[in-house]
MILUMVO-309895 format. One record per residue (C-alpha): residue number from 0; residue in three letters; x, y, z. Coordinates in nm, 2 decimals, always signed. Layout:
% MILUMVO-309895
REC num residu      x      y      z
REC NUM    ALA      X      Y      Z
...
% end
This chain:
% MILUMVO-309895
REC num residu      x      y      z
REC   0    MET  +0.00  +0.01  +0.00
REC   1    THR  +0.26  +0.24  +0.10
REC   2    ALA  +0.43  +0.19  -0.26
REC   3    ILE  +0.13  +0.23  -0.45
REC   4    TRP  +0.08  +0.57  -0.26
REC   5    ALA  +0.42  +0.69  -0.33
REC   6    VAL  +0.38  +0.59  -0.70
REC   7    SER  +0.04  +0.75  -0.74
REC   8    MET  +0.19  +1.07  -0.59
REC   9    VAL  +0.45  +1.07  -0.87
REC  10    ALA  +0.21  +0.99  -1.13
REC  11    VAL  -0.03  +1.27  -1.02
REC  12    THR  +0.25  +1.51  -0.98
REC  13    LEU  +0.39  +1.43  -1.35
REC  14    VAL  +0.01  +1.49  -1.50
REC  15    LEU  +0.00  +1.80  -1.31
REC  16    ALA  +0.34  +1.89  -1.46
REC  17    TRP  +0.23  +1.79  -1.81
REC  18    ALA  -0.09  +2.01  -1.79
REC  19    MET  +0.11  +2.31  -1.65
REC  20    PHE  +0.41  +2.28  -1.91
REC  21    SER  +0.16  +2.25  -2.23
REC  22    TYR  -0.01  +2.58  -2.10
REC  23    GLN  +0.32  +2.75  -2.06
REC  24    LEU  +0.43  +2.61  -2.40
REC  25    TRP  +0.13  +2.74  -2.58
REC  26    GLN  +0.17  +3.07  -2.43
REC  27    GLY  +0.54  +3.08  -2.54
REC  28    ILE  +0.45  +2.98  -2.89
REC  29    GLU  +0.19  +3.27  -2.88
REC  30    ARG  +0.42  +3.54  -2.74
REC  31    ALA  +0.72  +3.44  -2.97
REC  32    GLU  +0.49  +3.44  -3.28
REC  33    SER  +0.32  +3.79  -3.17
REC  34    LYS  +0.68  +3.94  -3.14
REC  35    ARG  +0.75  +3.83  -3.48
REC  36    VAL  +0.45  +3.97  -3.64
REC  37    ILE  +0.48  +4.26  -3.49
REC  38    ASN  +0.87  +4.28  -3.62
REC  39    VAL  +0.74  +4.21  -3.95
REC  40    ALA  +0.46  +4.47  -3.94
REC  41    SER  +0.68  +4.75  -3.81
REC  42    ALA  +0.96  +4.69  -4.08
REC  43    VAL  +0.67  +4.68  -4.36
REC  44    ALA  +0.50  +5.00  -4.23
REC  45    GLN  +0.84  +5.17  -4.30
REC  46    TRP  +0.85  +5.11  -4.66
REC  47    PRO  +0.81  +5.42  -4.88
REC  48    ALA  +0.63  +5.22  -5.11
REC  49    VAL  +0.37  +5.14  -4.83
REC  50    ILE  +0.37  +5.50  -4.71
REC  51    ASP  +0.31  +5.62  -5.10
REC  52    GLY  +0.05  +5.34  -5.14
REC  53    VAL  -0.19  +5.44  -4.87
REC  54    ALA  -0.17  +5.79  -4.96
REC  55    LYS  -0.32  +5.73  -5.32
REC  56    PRO  -0.71  +5.73  -5.37
REC  57    ARG  -0.95  +5.43  -5.41
REC  58    PRO  -0.97  +5.19  -5.58
REC  59    TYR  -0.65  +5.00  -5.54
REC  60    ALA  -0.52  +4.78  -5.80
REC  61    PRO  -0.53  +4.41  -5.71
REC  62    ASN  -0.20  +4.32  -5.91
REC  63    SER  +0.00  +4.62  -5.81
REC  64    ALA  +0.36  +4.61  -5.75
REC  65    LEU  +0.31  +4.64  -5.37
REC  66    GLN  +0.08  +4.36  -5.39
REC  67    HIS  +0.35  +4.14  -5.55
REC  68    ARG  +0.63  +4.27  -5.31
REC  69    ILE  +0.41  +4.19  -5.01
REC  70    GLU  +0.31  +3.85  -5.11
REC  71    ALA  +0.67  +3.77  -5.19
REC  72    LEU  +0.77  +3.86  -4.86
REC  73    ARG  +0.48  +3.66  -4.67
REC  74    LYS  +0.57  +3.35  -4.84
REC  75    THR  +0.94  +3.39  -4.76
REC  76    ALA  +0.85  +3.46  -4.41
REC  77    GLY  +0.62  +3.16  -4.37
REC  78    LEU  +0.31  +3.42  -4.29
REC  79    ASP  -0.04  +3.38  -4.37
REC  80    PHE  -0.14  +3.72  -4.46
REC  81    ILE  +0.04  +4.08  -4.48
REC  82    VAL  -0.24  +4.35  -4.52
REC  83    VAL  -0.17  +4.70  -4.57
REC  84    MET  -0.47  +4.94  -4.51
REC  85    ASN  -0.55  +5.30  -4.53
REC  86    ALA  -0.68  +5.54  -4.26
REC  87    GLY  -1.03  +5.40  -4.33
REC  88    ALA  -0.91  +5.04  -4.29
REC  89    ILE  -0.98  +4.97  -4.65
REC  90    ARG  -0.72  +4.70  -4.77
REC  91    LEU  -0.45  +4.79  -5.03
REC  92    THR  -0.30  +4.41  -5.00
REC  93    HIS  -0.43  +4.07  -4.94
REC  94    PRO  -0.33  +3.71  -5.02
REC  95    ILE  -0.66  +3.68  -5.20
REC  96    PRO  -0.66  +3.98  -5.44
REC  97    GLU  -1.05  +3.97  -5.47
REC  98    ARG  -1.05  +4.10  -5.09
REC  99    ILE  -0.87  +4.41  -5.19
REC 100    ASN  -1.05  +4.76  -5.14
REC 101    ARG  -1.27  +4.59  -4.89
REC 102    HIS  -1.29  +4.66  -4.53
REC 103    PHE  -1.05  +4.51  -4.31
REC 104    ARG  -1.21  +4.18  -4.07
REC 105    GLY  -1.14  +4.16  -3.71
REC 106    ASP  -1.23  +4.47  -3.53
REC 107    ASP  -0.90  +4.52  -3.35
REC 108    GLU  -0.73  +4.74  -3.61
REC 109    HIS  -0.85  +5.09  -3.44
REC 110    ALA  -0.56  +5.13  -3.22
REC 111    ALA  -0.30  +5.06  -3.49
REC 112    LEU  -0.48  +5.35  -3.69
REC 113    ALA  -0.44  +5.58  -3.38
REC 114    GLY  -0.07  +5.51  -3.37
REC 115    ALA  -0.01  +5.21  -3.15
REC 116    THR  +0.18  +4.90  -3.21
REC 117    TYR  +0.07  +4.56  -3.07
REC 118    SER  -0.06  +4.22  -3.11
REC 119    SER  -0.40  +4.07  -3.08
REC 120    ILE  -0.60  +3.73  -3.13
REC 121    ALA  -0.87  +3.74  -3.35
REC 122    LEU  -1.11  +3.59  -3.62
REC 123    GLY  -1.07  +3.74  -3.97
REC 124    THR  -1.14  +3.59  -4.30
REC 125    LEU  -0.87  +3.35  -4.29
REC 126    GLY  -0.95  +3.21  -3.96
REC 127    ARG  -0.85  +3.30  -3.61
REC 128    SER  -0.48  +3.42  -3.60
REC 129    VAL  -0.21  +3.57  -3.42
REC 130    ARG  -0.18  +3.93  -3.55
REC 131    GLY  +0.06  +4.21  -3.53
REC 132    PHE  -0.03  +4.58  -3.58
REC 133    SER  +0.21  +4.87  -3.66
REC 134    PRO  +0.08  +5.24  -3.78
REC 135    VAL  +0.18  +5.38  -4.13
REC 136    VAL  +0.33  +5.75  -4.05
REC 137    ASP  +0.42  +6.00  -4.33
REC 138    ASP  +0.67  +6.23  -4.34
REC 139    ALA  +0.45  +6.51  -4.14
REC 140    GLY  +0.42  +6.25  -3.86
REC 141    ARG  +0.04  +6.17  -3.96
REC 142    VAL  -0.10  +5.82  -3.92
REC 143    VAL  -0.22  +5.76  -4.27
REC 144    GLY  -0.27  +5.37  -4.25
REC 145    ALA  -0.15  +5.06  -4.07
REC 146    VAL  -0.02  +4.72  -4.15
REC 147    SER  -0.15  +4.39  -4.02
REC 148    VAL  +0.05  +4.08  -4.02
REC 149    GLY  -0.08  +3.76  -3.94
REC 150    VAL  -0.03  +3.36  -3.86
REC 151    ARG  -0.34  +3.11  -3.83
REC 152    LEU  -0.35  +2.94  -3.49
REC 153    THR  -0.41  +2.62  -3.70
REC 154    ILE  -0.07  +2.67  -3.86
REC 155    LEU  +0.09  +2.69  -3.50
REC 156    ALA  -0.08  +2.36  -3.40
REC 157    PRO  +0.16  +2.10  -3.55
REC 158    LEU  +0.46  +2.32  -3.39
REC 159    TYR  +0.27  +2.30  -3.05
REC 160    ALA  +0.20  +1.95  -3.09
REC 161    SER  +0.59  +1.87  -3.18
REC 162    SER  +0.69  +2.03  -2.87
REC 163    ARG  +0.42  +1.87  -2.66
REC 164    ALA  +0.56  +1.54  -2.80
REC 165    THR  +0.91  +1.61  -2.70
REC 166    LEU  +0.80  +1.74  -2.35
REC 167    LEU  +0.60  +1.43  -2.32
REC 168    GLU  +0.89  +1.19  -2.38
REC 169    GLY  +1.10  +1.38  -2.13
REC 170    LEU  +0.81  +1.36  -1.87
REC 171    LEU  +0.76  +0.98  -1.94
REC 172    LEU  +1.15  +0.94  -1.89
REC 173    ILE  +1.12  +1.13  -1.55
REC 174    ALA  +0.81  +0.92  -1.46
REC 175    CYS  +0.99  +0.61  -1.51
REC 176    ILE  +1.27  +0.73  -1.30
REC 177    GLY  +1.06  +0.85  -1.03
REC 178    ILE  +0.82  +0.56  -1.03
REC 179    ALA  +1.11  +0.32  -1.01
REC 180    GLY  +1.27  +0.56  -0.72
REC 181    ALA  +0.93  +0.58  -0.53
REC 182    TRP  +0.88  +0.22  -0.54
REC 183    GLY  +1.25  +0.16  -0.42
REC 184    LEU  +1.22  +0.41  -0.16
REC 185    ALA  +0.88  +0.28  -0.03
REC 186    ARG  +1.00  -0.09  -0.02
REC 187    ARG  +1.33  +0.03  +0.17
REC 188    ILE  +1.09  +0.23  +0.42
REC 189    LYS  +0.86  -0.04  +0.46
REC 190    ALA  +1.16  -0.30  +0.51
REC 191    GLN  +1.27  -0.05  +0.78
REC 192    LEU  +0.94  -0.05  +0.94
REC 193    ARG  +0.88  -0.41  +0.99
REC 194    ALA  +0.65  -0.45  +0.68
REC 195    MET  +0.40  -0.20  +0.86
REC 196    GLU  +0.17  -0.01  +0.67
REC 197    PRO  +0.07  +0.36  +0.78
REC 198    ALA  -0.27  +0.23  +0.93
REC 199    ASP  -0.04  -0.02  +1.15
REC 200    ILE  +0.19  +0.25  +1.24
REC 201    ALA  -0.10  +0.49  +1.36
REC 202    ALA  -0.25  +0.18  +1.56
REC 203    LEU  +0.09  +0.09  +1.73
REC 204    ALA  +0.13  +0.48  +1.83
REC 205    ALA  -0.21  +0.50  +1.96
REC 206    GLU  -0.16  +0.18  +2.18
REC 207    HIS  +0.19  +0.30  +2.26
REC 208    GLN  +0.02  +0.62  +2.41
REC 209    ALA  -0.26  +0.41  +2.59
REC 210    VAL  +0.02  +0.20  +2.74
REC 211    LEU  +0.22  +0.51  +2.86
REC 212    ASP  -0.10  +0.68  +3.00
REC 213    SER  -0.20  +0.36  +3.18
REC 214    LEU  +0.15  +0.31  +3.37
REC 215    GLN  +0.15  +0.39  +3.73
REC 216    GLU  +0.53  +0.42  +3.69
REC 217    GLY  +0.70  +0.75  +3.56
REC 218    VAL  +0.83  +0.70  +3.21
REC 219    ILE  +1.07  +0.97  +3.05
REC 220    VAL  +1.26  +0.96  +2.73
REC 221    ILE  +1.58  +1.18  +2.68
REC 222    GLY  +1.81  +1.22  +2.40
REC 223    MET  +2.16  +1.19  +2.40
REC 224    ASP  +2.16  +1.60  +2.41
REC 225    GLN  +1.98  +1.53  +2.76
REC 226    ARG  +1.68  +1.71  +2.66
REC 227    LEU  +1.34  +1.58  +2.74
REC 228    ARG  +1.15  +1.40  +2.43
REC 229    LEU  +0.86  +1.23  +2.60
REC 230    ILE  +0.70  +1.24  +2.95
REC 231    ASN  +0.38  +1.02  +3.05
REC 232    PRO  +0.10  +1.13  +3.28
REC 233    ALA  +0.24  +0.93  +3.57
REC 234    ALA  +0.54  +1.09  +3.54
REC 235    ARG  +0.40  +1.43  +3.57
REC 236    ARG  +0.21  +1.34  +3.87
REC 237    LEU  +0.53  +1.22  +4.04
REC 238    LEU  +0.70  +1.53  +3.96
REC 239    ALA  +0.43  +1.77  +4.03
REC 240    ALA  +0.53  +1.76  +4.44
REC 241    SER  +0.87  +1.87  +4.33
REC 242    SER  +1.00  +2.20  +4.45
REC 243    GLN  +1.16  +2.27  +4.11
REC 244    PRO  +0.95  +2.34  +3.80
REC 245    MET  +0.78  +2.09  +3.62
REC 246    PRO  +1.02  +2.00  +3.32
REC 247    GLU  +0.86  +2.03  +2.97
REC 248    LEU  +0.96  +1.86  +2.63
REC 249    GLY  +1.27  +2.00  +2.50
REC 250    ASP  +1.39  +2.10  +2.86
REC 251    ARG  +1.74  +2.01  +2.93
REC 252    LEU  +1.77  +1.74  +3.24
REC 253    ALA  +2.06  +1.68  +3.45
REC 254    ASN  +2.22  +1.34  +3.48
REC 255    PRO  +1.96  +1.15  +3.68
REC 256    LEU  +2.18  +0.88  +3.79
REC 257    LEU  +2.32  +0.86  +4.17
REC 258    GLY  +2.55  +0.64  +4.37
REC 259    ASP  +2.80  +0.37  +4.21
REC 260    ASP  +2.56  +0.08  +4.15
REC 261    ASP  +2.66  -0.14  +3.85
REC 262    ASP  +2.59  -0.07  +3.48
REC 263    THR  +2.29  -0.30  +3.46
REC 264    GLY  +2.06  +0.01  +3.50
REC 265    VAL  +1.80  -0.18  +3.71
REC 266    ASP  +1.68  -0.04  +4.02
REC 267    ARG  +1.92  +0.24  +4.05
REC 268    PRO  +1.87  +0.57  +4.26
REC 269    LEU  +1.77  +0.85  +4.05
REC 270    ALA  +1.74  +1.23  +4.10
REC 271    ILE  +1.48  +1.38  +3.88
REC 272    ALA  +1.38  +1.77  +3.93
REC 273    GLY  +1.47  +1.77  +4.31
REC 274    ARG  +1.31  +1.46  +4.38
REC 275    SER  +1.48  +1.11  +4.47
REC 276    PHE  +1.34  +0.78  +4.30
REC 277    ARG  +1.43  +0.46  +4.21
REC 278    GLY  +1.41  +0.31  +3.87
REC 279    ASN  +1.53  +0.16  +3.56
REC 280    LEU  +1.76  +0.31  +3.29
REC 281    ARG  +1.76  +0.15  +2.95
REC 282    MET  +1.94  +0.29  +2.63
REC 283    ILE  +1.78  +0.33  +2.31
REC 284    GLY  +1.96  +0.17  +1.99
REC 285    PRO  +2.28  +0.00  +1.99
REC 286    ILE  +2.51  +0.03  +2.28
REC 287    ASN  +2.79  +0.16  +2.08
REC 288    ALA  +2.57  +0.43  +1.93
REC 289    PRO  +2.27  +0.50  +2.12
REC 290    SER  +2.03  +0.77  +2.04
REC 291    GLY  +1.88  +0.81  +2.39
REC 292    ALA  +1.76  +0.67  +2.70
REC 293    VAL  +1.43  +0.57  +2.88
REC 294    LEU  +1.40  +0.61  +3.26
REC 295    SER  +1.09  +0.44  +3.43
REC 296    PHE  +1.08  +0.53  +3.78
REC 297    ARG  +0.82  +0.50  +4.07
REC 298    ASP  +0.76  +0.69  +4.38
REC 299    THR  +0.95  +0.54  +4.70
REC 300    GLU  +0.79  +0.78  +4.91
REC 301    GLU  +0.46  +0.58  +5.00
REC 302    LEU  +0.67  +0.27  +5.03
REC 303    GLU  +0.94  +0.47  +5.28
REC 304    ARG  +0.63  +0.59  +5.48
REC 305    LEU  +0.47  +0.24  +5.50
REC 306    GLY  +0.82  +0.11  +5.56
REC 307    GLU  +0.86  +0.38  +5.86
REC 308    GLU  +0.52  +0.29  +6.00
REC 309    LEU  +0.59  -0.08  +6.03
REC 310    THR  +0.92  +0.01  +6.18
REC 311    GLY  +0.74  +0.18  +6.44
REC 312    VAL  +0.50  -0.07  +6.49
REC 313    ARG  +0.77  -0.32  +6.52
REC 314    ARG  +0.96  -0.10  +6.77
REC 315    TYR  +0.65  -0.06  +6.95
REC 316    ALA  +0.59  -0.44  +6.99
REC 317    ASP  +0.94  -0.48  +7.08
REC 318    ALA  +0.88  -0.23  +7.36
REC 319    LEU  +0.56  -0.42  +7.47
REC 320    ARG  +0.73  -0.73  +7.49
REC 321    ALA  +1.02  -0.53  +7.68
REC 322    ASP  +0.74  -0.42  +7.90
REC 323    ARG  +0.58  -0.78  +7.94
REC 324    HIS  +0.93  -0.91  +8.03
REC 325    GLU  +0.99  -0.65  +8.29
REC 326    THR  +0.65  -0.73  +8.44
REC 327    ASN  +0.74  -1.11  +8.44
REC 328    ASN  +1.04  -1.05  +8.64
REC 329    GLN  +0.87  -0.85  +8.90
REC 330    TRP  +0.59  -1.11  +8.92
REC 331    HIS  +0.87  -1.35  +8.97
REC 332    ALA  +1.00  -1.13  +9.24
REC 333    VAL  +0.67  -1.14  +9.43
REC 334    LEU  +0.65  -1.48  +9.36
REC 335    GLY  +0.96  -1.54  +9.54
REC 336    LEU  +0.87  -1.33  +9.82
REC 337    ALA  +0.56  -1.51  +9.87
REC 338    GLU  +0.75  -1.86  +9.90
REC 339    LEU  +0.95  -1.69 +10.17
REC 340    GLY  +0.65  -1.60 +10.34
REC 341    ASP  +0.81  -1.24 +10.38
REC 342    THR  +0.49  -1.03 +10.36
REC 343    ASP  +0.65  -0.70 +10.46
REC 344    ALA  +0.89  -0.71 +10.18
REC 345    ILE  +0.60  -0.81  +9.93
REC 346    LYS  +0.41  -0.50 +10.05
REC 347    GLN  +0.70  -0.25 +10.02
REC 348    PHE  +0.81  -0.41  +9.67
REC 349    VAL  +0.49  -0.36  +9.55
REC 350    ALA  +0.43  -0.01  +9.71
REC 351    GLU  +0.74  +0.09  +9.52
REC 352    LEU  +0.67  -0.05  +9.21
REC 353    THR  +0.32  +0.08  +9.21
REC 354    GLU  +0.46  +0.42  +9.28
REC 355    VAL  +0.71  +0.42  +8.99
REC 356    ARG  +0.47  +0.31  +8.76
REC 357    ALA  +0.20  +0.53  +8.84
REC 358    ALA  +0.42  +0.82  +8.84
REC 359    ALA  +0.54  +0.74  +8.50
REC 360    ILE  +0.23  +0.68  +8.35
REC 361    TYR  +0.06  +1.00  +8.53
REC 362    HIS  +0.38  +1.20  +8.38
REC 363    ILE  +0.34  +1.06  +8.02
REC 364    ALA  -0.06  +1.05  +8.02
REC 365    GLY  -0.09  +1.42  +8.17
REC 366    ASP  +0.14  +1.58  +7.92
REC 367    ILE  +0.06  +1.38  +7.58
REC 368    ALA  -0.29  +1.35  +7.50
REC 369    ASP  -0.22  +1.10  +7.22
REC 370    PRO  -0.29  +0.75  +7.35
REC 371    VAL  -0.08  +0.57  +7.06
REC 372    LEU  +0.20  +0.82  +7.12
REC 373    GLY  +0.21  +0.80  +7.50
REC 374    GLY  +0.17  +0.42  +7.53
REC 375    PHE  +0.48  +0.41  +7.26
REC 376    LEU  +0.68  +0.64  +7.50
REC 377    MET  +0.58  +0.42  +7.83
REC 378    ALA  +0.67  +0.08  +7.63
REC 379    LYS  +1.01  +0.26  +7.50
REC 380    GLN  +1.06  +0.34  +7.90
REC 381    ALA  +1.04  -0.02  +7.98
REC 382    GLU  +1.24  -0.13  +7.70
REC 383    ALA  +1.50  +0.09  +7.85
REC 384    ARG  +1.49  +0.00  +8.20
REC 385    GLU  +1.52  -0.36  +8.09
REC 386    ALA  +1.85  -0.26  +7.94
REC 387    GLY  +1.99  -0.07  +8.23
REC 388    VAL  +1.92  +0.29  +8.09
REC 389    VAL  +1.72  +0.58  +8.23
REC 390    LEU  +1.48  +0.71  +7.97
REC 391    ALA  +1.37  +1.07  +8.08
REC 392    VAL  +1.10  +1.22  +7.92
REC 393    GLU  +1.02  +1.60  +7.94
REC 394    VAL  +0.73  +1.75  +7.79
REC 395    GLU  +0.76  +2.13  +7.78
REC 396    ARG  +0.41  +2.18  +7.65
REC 397    ARG  +0.14  +1.96  +7.65
REC 398    ILE  +0.10  +1.76  +7.32
REC 399    PRO  -0.25  +1.74  +7.18
REC 400    LEU  -0.45  +1.46  +7.04
REC 401    ALA  -0.33  +1.43  +6.67
REC 402    THR  -0.60  +1.49  +6.38
REC 403    ALA  -0.43  +1.26  +6.14
REC 404    SER  -0.30  +0.91  +6.22
REC 405    ARG  -0.01  +0.96  +5.99
REC 406    ASP  +0.13  +1.23  +6.19
REC 407    VAL  +0.14  +0.99  +6.48
REC 408    HIS  +0.29  +0.72  +6.29
REC 409    ALA  +0.57  +0.97  +6.13
REC 410    ALA  +0.62  +1.05  +6.51
REC 411    ILE  +0.66  +0.72  +6.64
REC 412    ALA  +0.90  +0.62  +6.33
REC 413    VAL  +1.13  +0.92  +6.40
REC 414    LEU  +1.12  +0.88  +6.79
REC 415    GLY  +1.18  +0.50  +6.77
REC 416    ASN  +1.49  +0.57  +6.52
REC 417    LEU  +1.65  +0.82  +6.75
REC 418    ILE  +1.58  +0.63  +7.09
REC 419    ASP  +1.70  +0.30  +6.96
REC 420    ASN  +2.00  +0.46  +6.82
REC 421    ALA  +2.07  +0.60  +7.14
REC 422    LEU  +2.01  +0.27  +7.33
REC 423    GLU  +2.25  +0.10  +7.11
REC 424    ALA  +2.52  +0.36  +7.11
REC 425    LEU  +2.48  +0.33  +7.52
REC 426    ALA  +2.52  -0.06  +7.48
REC 427    LEU  +2.86  +0.00  +7.32
REC 428    ALA  +2.97  +0.25  +7.63
REC 429    ASP  +3.24  +0.09  +7.83
REC 430    ASP  +3.08  +0.22  +8.14
REC 431    THR  +2.70  +0.18  +8.15
REC 432    CYS  +2.63  +0.24  +8.51
REC 433    ASP  +2.51  +0.57  +8.46
REC 434    ALA  +2.35  +0.54  +8.11
REC 435    ARG  +2.07  +0.78  +8.04
REC 436    VAL  +1.89  +0.93  +7.75
REC 437    ASP  +1.69  +1.23  +7.78
REC 438    LEU  +1.37  +1.29  +7.55
REC 439    SER  +1.25  +1.65  +7.52
REC 440    LEU  +0.91  +1.70  +7.35
REC 441    THR  +0.73  +2.03  +7.27
REC 442    TRP  +0.44  +2.14  +7.06
REC 443    GLU  +0.37  +2.44  +6.89
REC 444    ALA  +0.18  +2.56  +6.58
REC 445    ASP  +0.11  +2.22  +6.45
REC 446    ARG  +0.46  +2.11  +6.49
REC 447    LEU  +0.63  +1.86  +6.71
REC 448    MET  +1.00  +1.93  +6.81
REC 449    MET  +1.20  +1.64  +6.94
REC 450    SER  +1.53  +1.64  +7.10
REC 451    VAL  +1.71  +1.32  +7.20
REC 452    SER  +2.03  +1.29  +7.39
REC 453    ASP  +2.23  +1.04  +7.52
REC 454    ASN  +2.58  +1.04  +7.74
REC 455    GLY  +2.73  +0.74  +7.51
REC 456    PRO  +3.05  +0.74  +7.34
REC 457    GLY  +2.96  +0.99  +7.07
REC 458    MET  +3.09  +0.99  +6.72
REC 459    THR  +3.42  +1.16  +6.57
REC 460    ASP  +3.38  +1.40  +6.32
REC 461    THR  +3.42  +1.16  +6.01
REC 462    GLN  +3.15  +0.92  +6.13
REC 463    LEU  +2.92  +1.26  +6.20
REC 464    GLU  +2.95  +1.35  +5.84
REC 465    SER  +2.84  +0.99  +5.74
REC 466    ALA  +2.59  +0.93  +6.00
REC 467    VAL  +2.29  +0.98  +5.76
REC 468    THR  +2.44  +0.83  +5.47
REC 469    LEU  +2.21  +0.52  +5.36
REC 470    GLY  +2.41  +0.21  +5.47
REC 471    PHE  +2.65  +0.34  +5.71
REC 472    SER  +2.65  +0.22  +6.05
REC 473    THR  +2.90  +0.18  +6.32
REC 474    ARG  +2.72  -0.14  +6.47
REC 475    GLY  +2.79  -0.38  +6.18
REC 476    ASP  +2.64  -0.45  +5.82
REC 477    ASP  +2.27  -0.43  +5.70
REC 478    ARG  +2.22  -0.13  +5.92
REC 479    GLY  +2.23  +0.23  +5.88
REC 480    LEU  +1.88  +0.28  +5.72
REC 481    GLY  +1.69  +0.48  +6.00
REC 482    LEU  +1.87  +0.79  +6.00
REC 483    ALA  +1.89  +0.81  +5.62
REC 484    LEU  +1.53  +0.73  +5.56
REC 485    ILE  +1.44  +1.02  +5.82
REC 486    THR  +1.67  +1.27  +5.69
REC 487    GLN  +1.51  +1.22  +5.34
REC 488    ARG  +1.15  +1.24  +5.46
REC 489    LEU  +1.23  +1.56  +5.69
REC 490    ALA  +1.42  +1.70  +5.38
REC 491    GLU  +1.11  +1.65  +5.14
REC 492    ALA  +0.91  +1.84  +5.40
REC 493    GLY  +1.13  +2.12  +5.44
REC 494    GLU  +1.28  +2.00  +5.80
REC 495    ASP  +1.63  +1.91  +5.90
REC 496    LEU  +1.80  +1.66  +6.13
REC 497    LYS  +2.05  +1.85  +6.32
REC 498    ILE  +2.29  +1.61  +6.48
REC 499    TYR  +2.55  +1.71  +6.77
REC 500    SER  +2.81  +1.48  +6.90
REC 501    THR  +3.15  +1.47  +7.13
REC 502    PRO  +3.35  +1.17  +7.14
REC 503    GLY  +3.35  +1.07  +7.50
REC 504    VAL  +3.05  +1.29  +7.60
REC 505    GLY  +2.76  +1.18  +7.39
REC 506    THR  +2.50  +1.27  +7.11
REC 507    LEU  +2.24  +1.52  +7.07
REC 508    VAL  +1.97  +1.50  +6.79
REC 509    GLU  +1.70  +1.74  +6.70
REC 510    ALA  +1.42  +1.73  +6.46
REC 511    GLY  +1.09  +1.86  +6.40
REC 512    LEU  +0.78  +1.73  +6.23
REC 513    VAL  +0.41  +1.84  +6.13
REC 514    PHE  +0.17  +1.73  +6.39
REC 515    ARG  -0.20  +1.88  +6.33
REC 516    ALA  -0.37  +1.90  +6.65
REC 517    ALA  -0.75  +1.79  +6.65
REC 518    LEU  -1.02  +2.06  +6.72
% end
């Protein structure tokens, strides 16, 4: 079908060219003949015999010397007629002598009798012809007659047909070459397009667009000049939350690849328009000469949020298990005292235990209205006590009930990471008899400010610089995730994670979160 369309276009083009060139050819023949008959008429009009002849009175002799001379010139020049007329348009000469002394036919002689030189196409006694006119002027400058020279259009037809035949031969040769070239080009293009017709290409493009629109992953195509060539709706949605302007087609993108991952391009960290993603990179075309690259990426923010919530829930569960373990130990102590029959010791132990637990519960419950956050902190206190660490909680301003549960989960995830890091740091300390973690909380203008400090071994400047790097940890492999995720989350919310540490003294971490209060 593609080849047929190409050949048809060549054929139609050549037919139009044939029509246009034929018209221009006829116009050219007419112009050439018009110029020739005007030149002959101008030359004849200047003959003295013509000037003297038109001045003589009628009738004019059909076999006059002027008639014979004019006829000889006409035959030599290949003209159909040369007519000399006086000021009244009466013929002095004519190829048919019987028409001498008659009025000129055609009604196009008036301008010549007025002094103009020109050509026209008109119907005369010999048929339709191209006629040239020139006035006859005497020595006084008066127009005393005119000369008309003509060639019948039927005489021009063979010349026109011959020229058209030559033109047709040339166009046929061009047609053969053009059709062969168009056919070969169409076949080559079709082979490159894997035998697909235009309708197949249109359907493939529509399917391609539908697939891009349906993907939940963002897809971006960039050229080797790093300019954006395609972006699907999912990519626009993912990049809409970026702090930078939305990239448009033709914009130049910085190198999106991050890290030192291998060259597979699979599940790599990417940075696009100021946001971090994970995705895949695939080059377009051969490896040694690619024409661009395709980036497919997904939003890891929701996954990270779920991971943080799961991490917070896991830590919450660990804290509850620690609290249960501590409670079991306390009941074992009570059971042992009961076996010994020491009632006074049991009363004193239970009283002290109740007083400590009641004080902790009252302090946290009174200052933290959200039960989930309060329960989490009480469980973390129990976990710290089991580890031999004092977790002191200070609430500078009462924390209200949260409107959204995600704010509570985010706070639990951040606090869980910070408290666990402090407890693990104290576990590495040489002297843990005075191990202490101080947690300070305050709420103001829908923001929860947190401060966690410990008296552990602290960090060196080098360790402090790498503390928020994904995968960095001083406590072994497969760790170093919490602070990195928290830092990324805070950065996307416009918040900072501030860390201060002194070797041998301890570490202080400060952070802030959105914590909207319920009305």
